[in-house]
C-alpha positions in Angstrom: 0.1 0.0 0.0 1.1 3.6 -0.9 2.6 5.4 2.1 1.2 3.0 4.6 3.0 2.8 8.0 1.0 0.1 9.8 3.0 0.3 13.0 2.5 4.1 13.3 -1.2 3.8 12.7 -1.4 1.1 15.3 0.7 3.2 17.7 -1.3 6.4 17.2 -4.6 4.6 18.1 -3.0 2.8 21.2 -1.8 6.2 22.3 -5.6 7.0 22.5 -6.4 4.0 24.5 -3.6 4.9 26.9 -4.6 8.5 27.5 -8.2 7.2 28.7 -7.4 6.8 32.4 -5.7 10.3 32.7 -8.6 12.0 30.9 -11.1 10.1 33.1 -9.3 11.3 36.3 -9.5 14.9 35.1 -13.2 14.7 34.5 -13.9 12.9 37.6 -12.1 15.6 39.7 -14.1 18.3 38.0 -17.4 16.5 38.4 -16.7 16.1 42.1 -15.9 19.8 42.4 -18.9 20.8 40.4 -19.3 22.9 37.2 -21.9 25.0 35.5 -21.4 23.9 31.9 -19.0 22.6 29.3 -17.6 24.5 26.4 -15.9 22.9 23.3 -13.9 25.6 21.7 -11.9 25.1 18.5 -11.3 26.4 14.9 -10.9 24.7 11.7 -10.6 21.0 12.1 -10.7 21.0 15.8 -14.0 22.6 16.1 -15.3 20.1 13.5 -13.9 17.2 15.5 -15.7 18.6 18.6 -18.8 19.1 16.6 -19.0 15.4 15.9 -19.3 14.8 19.7 -22.1 17.3 20.0 -24.1 15.2 17.6 -23.3 12.1 19.7 -24.4 13.9 22.9 -27.6 15.0 21.3 -28.6 11.5 20.0 -27.9 9.9 23.3 -30.5 12.2 24.7 -28.1 13.7 27.2 -29.0 17.0 28.9 -25.6 18.0 30.3 -25.1 21.6 29.1 -22.6 21.5 26.3 -21.7 24.4 24.2 -19.7 24.5 20.9 -17.8 27.8 20.0 -15.5 28.7 17.1 -12.5 30.3 18.7 -12.4 33.3 16.4 -16.1 34.1 16.9 -15.7 33.6 20.6 -12.8 36.1 20.8 -15.1 38.8 19.3 -18.7 37.7 20.4 -18.0 36.0 23.6 -20.7 33.8 25.2 -22.8 34.9 28.1 -23.1 31.3 29.4 -19.3 30.9 29.8 -18.4 31.8 33.5 -15.8 31.0 36.1 -17.5 27.7 36.8 -17.5 26.6 33.2 -15.1 23.9 31.9 -13.4 24.4 28.4 -12.2 21.6 26.4 -9.8 22.2 23.5 -7.5 20.3 21.0 -4.4 21.4 19.1 -1.6 19.6 17.3 0.6 22.7 16.8 -0.2 24.3 20.2 0.1 27.8 18.8 -3.0 28.5 16.7 -3.4 32.3 17.1 -7.2 32.3 17.5 -7.0 29.6 20.0 -4.3 31.2 22.1 -6.3 34.5 22.0 -9.5 32.6 23.1 -7.9 30.7 25.9 -6.4 33.9 27.3 -10.0 35.3 27.3 -11.2 32.1 29.0 -8.7 32.4 31.8 -9.6 36.0 32.3 -13.2 34.7 32.9 -11.7 32.1 35.3 -12.9 29.0 33.8 -10.8 25.8 33.8 -9.3 24.4 30.6 -8.8 20.8 29.7 -6.5 20.4 26.5 -5.2 17.7 24.2 -2.0 19.3 23.0 0.4 17.4 20.9 3.4 19.8 21.0 4.9 20.4 24.3 6.1 23.7 25.5 3.8 25.5 23.2 1.4 28.4 24.2 -1.6 26.1 24.3 0.3 23.5 26.3 1.3 26.0 28.9 -2.1 27.6 29.1 -4.0 24.6 29.8 -4.9 23.8 33.5 -5.1 20.1 32.6 -3.2 18.8 29.6 -3.1 15.5 27.7 0.0 15.1 25.6 0.4 12.4 23.1 0.4 11.9 19.3 -2.5 10.9 16.8 -5.1 10.3 19.4 -7.4 13.3 19.4 -10.6 11.3 18.8 -10.0 9.1 21.8 -9.6 12.3 24.0 -13.0 13.7 22.7 -14.8 10.4 23.3 -13.4 10.0 26.8 -14.1 13.5 28.0 -17.6 13.7 26.4 -18.7 10.2 27.5 -17.2 10.5 31.0 -19.1 13.8 31.7 -22.3 11.9 30.6 -21.5 8.9 32.7 -20.9 11.0 35.8 -24.3 12.8 35.1 -26.0 9.4 35.0 -26.6 9.9 31.2 -24.6 7.2 29.6 -25.2 3.9 31.5 -23.3 2.0 28.7 -20.0 3.6 29.5 -18.5 0.6 31.3 -19.4 -1.6 28.4 -18.3 0.8 25.6 -14.9 1.6 26.8 -13.5 -1.9 27.1 -14.8 -2.4 23.6 -13.1 0.8 22.4 -9.7 -0.9 23.3 -10.4 -3.0 20.0 -10.3 0.1 17.8 -6.5 0.3 17.1 -6.5 -3.1 15.4 -9.9 -2.3 13.7 -8.4 1.1 12.5 -5.5 -0.7 10.8 -7.8 -3.0 9.0 -10.1 -0.1 7.8 -6.9 1.5 6.2 -6.5 -1.7 4.4 -10.1 -2.3 3.4 -10.6 1.3 2.3 -7.5 1.5 0.1 -8.9 0.2 -3.2 -11.9 2.4 -3.2 -9.8 5.3 -2.1 -7.4 4.7 -5.0 -10.2 4.4 -7.5 -11.7 7.7 -6.4 -8.6 9.7 -6.4 -7.4 8.4 -9.9 -10.8 9.1 -11.5 -11.7 12.3 -9.8 -8.7 14.1 -8.7 -8.8 16.9 -11.1 -12.5 17.8 -10.9 -13.1 21.5 -10.9 -15.6 21.3 -8.0 -16.6 18.4 -5.7 -19.5 18.4 -3.3 -19.4 16.5 0.0 -22.5 15.5 1.8 -22.7 14.2 5.4 -25.1 13.9 8.1 -25.2 13.5 12.0 -21.9 12.8 13.5 -20.3 12.7 10.0 -21.7 16.0 8.9 -18.6 17.8 10.3 -16.4 15.3 8.9 -17.6 16.2 5.3 -16.7 19.7 6.1 -13.4 18.8 7.7 -12.1 16.7 4.8 -13.4 19.2 2.2 -11.8 22.2 4.0 -8.7 20.7 5.7 -7.6 18.3 3.1 -9.0 18.9 -0.3 -8.9 22.7 -0.1 -5.9 23.4 2.2 -3.7 20.5 1.3 -4.7 19.8 -2.2 -6.0 23.2 -3.4 -9.0 21.5 -4.7 -12.4 23.5 -4.8 -15.1 21.9 -2.7 -18.6 22.5 -1.3 -19.4 20.5 1.9 -23.1 20.5 2.7 -25.2 18.7 5.3 -27.8 16.2 4.1 -30.2 18.2 6.1 -29.6 21.3 4.1 -29.0 19.6 0.7 -32.6 19.9 -0.6 -32.7 23.6 0.3 -30.4 24.9 -2.5 -27.7 22.5 -3.4 -29.9 20.1 -5.3 -30.5 22.7 -7.9 -26.8 22.8 -9.0 -26.2 19.1 -9.3 -25.7 18.1 -12.9 -24.6 15.0 -14.9 -20.9 15.9 -14.4 -21.0 17.0 -10.8 -19.1 14.8 -8.5 -20.8 14.1 -5.2 -19.1 12.3 -2.3 -21.7 10.8 0.1 -20.4 10.1 3.5 -22.7 7.8 5.3 -22.7 6.7 8.9 -25.0 4.6 11.0 -26.7 7.2 13.4 -30.2 8.4 13.6 -29.8 10.7 10.5 -28.9 8.0 8.0 -32.4 8.4 6.4 -31.3 11.9 5.3 -28.3 10.4 3.5 -30.5 7.7 1.9 -32.8 10.5 0.6 -29.8 12.4 -0.8 -28.3 9.3 -2.4 -31.5 8.4 -4.2 -31.7 11.9 -5.6 -28.2 12.5 -6.8 -28.1 9.0 -8.5 -31.0 10.2 -10.7 -28.9 13.3 -11.8 -25.2 12.8 -11.5 -23.1 10.2 -13.2 -20.3 10.9 -10.6 -21.6 9.7 -7.3 -19.1 8.3 -4.9 -20.3 6.6 -1.6 -18.2 5.9 1.5 -20.3 4.0 4.1 -19.2 3.0 7.6 -21.5 0.0 7.3 -18.9 -1.5 4.9 -16.3 -2.0 7.5 -16.1 -4.7 10.0 -15.4 -3.7 13.6 -14.3 -6.8 15.5 -15.1 -6.6 19.3 -17.5 -3.7 18.9 -21.2 -4.2 19.6 -23.7 -3.1 17.0 -25.2 -0.7 19.4 -21.9 1.3 19.5 -21.0 1.3 15.7 -22.8 4.6 15.1 -20.8 6.3 17.9 -17.5 5.3 16.4 -18.4 6.4 12.8 -16.1 9.4 13.1 -13.0 7.1 13.8 -14.0 4.7 11.2 -14.5 7.4 8.4 -11.4 9.3 9.3 -9.4 6.0 9.0 -10.9 5.3 5.6 -10.4 8.8 4.3 -6.7 8.7 5.4 -6.2 6.6 2.3 -8.0 9.1 0.0 -5.5 11.7 1.4 -2.4 9.8 0.2 -4.0 8.8 -3.2 -5.0 12.3 -3.9 -1.5 13.4 -3.1 -0.1 10.8 -5.5 -2.5 11.4 -8.4 -2.3 15.2 -8.2 1.5 15.2 -7.7 0.9 17.5 -4.8 2.4 16.7 -1.4 0.1 17.2 1.4 2.6 19.5 3.4 2.8 22.2 0.7 1.0 25.4 1.5 0.7 28.7 -0.6 -0.7 31.0 2.2 -1.5 29.0 5.4 1.2 30.0 8.0 3.2 31.4 5.0 1.8 35.0 4.9 0.7 37.4 7.6 -3.2 37.5 7.7 
C-alpha cells in the first residue's frame, strides 16, 4: 500500500487508549468539584472534531449543558453562558494557533478551567491549559473520553462501562479499515482528482467530517475546490446545481440521521453520473457491539479517508505538506 506505515497507525490509536485513564481522572475531579457547563472551543478541524461529539451527545438524549464555539467568533462575540464555573475543552496539534491562544487567554480572564489535548509540548496552548493530555495521533479518543465521562458521571450514559472496554479494540480495527478502504480510495482519487468542484455530503456525527475533509484536506492541502453541505440542508439549495458531471461524495454513517443520507443518495443518482459513496457499514469492527457502531463512525470514516489523502497526493502530484498561504503569510 502507498505510504502506509502500519506500525505508526497502530501506535497512534494505542496512544488514544492509553490516554483514557488520565482523561477520566481529570473529568472525575471536575465533576466532584462541580461545574456549570462545558464548552468545546476550536477552529478549523478542531471545532469540527468537537462538533461530531455534539451530535453524539444529542442523539444519546443527554441534557448535560454542552456548548460549541468557534475560537475566532468567541474572541469577538463572547458567550454569556461561559463563566468561572465553566469547563473548556480544546484540542491542538501545533499548540500555537493564534485564534485559540487568544480565546484561551480570554477564558482564563473569565476564570474557567481548561482541559486540553495538545500534541506539542512547551507551546502556548500546552502552557495555558490547566489540565493537559499530551500524546500523538489520538485526538478522537480524547474527545470520546471527555464527552462520555461527563455523561456517565451525570447518569446519562449507562453503557460507559461496556463501551470503553470495547473501544480498546479500535486500534486493530483502524489498521484493517485503512487496508479495506484502500482500493476504493485509490479508485476515487485516480478518477476524480482533477475535478473543478466536488460536493461532499454528510449527516449527523459525520456532517462535520464532510466539512473537515473538504476544507482541511482537499482545499488546504490539495487546493481543490469543494462545497461541503449537510444532508439536512441539501434539498434547500444544493439540489438545484447538481448536474450530470457534478461529483458528489456521500459520507454515510449509522446514526439516527442515516435516512437523510439515503434520501440524498436516491436523488443524486437520478442526476449525477459521478456519485461516490463511502459508508461505515462496509467496515467490520471486531469486538464492537452493533449498538456502538454509530458512535464510532467518526473514527471509522477518518481511517478510511486517510487513504484518500495519500492517493490524492499521488495522483495530483501535490505533497500534502505544501501550502501557498497558510502559515506562510501574515493575515
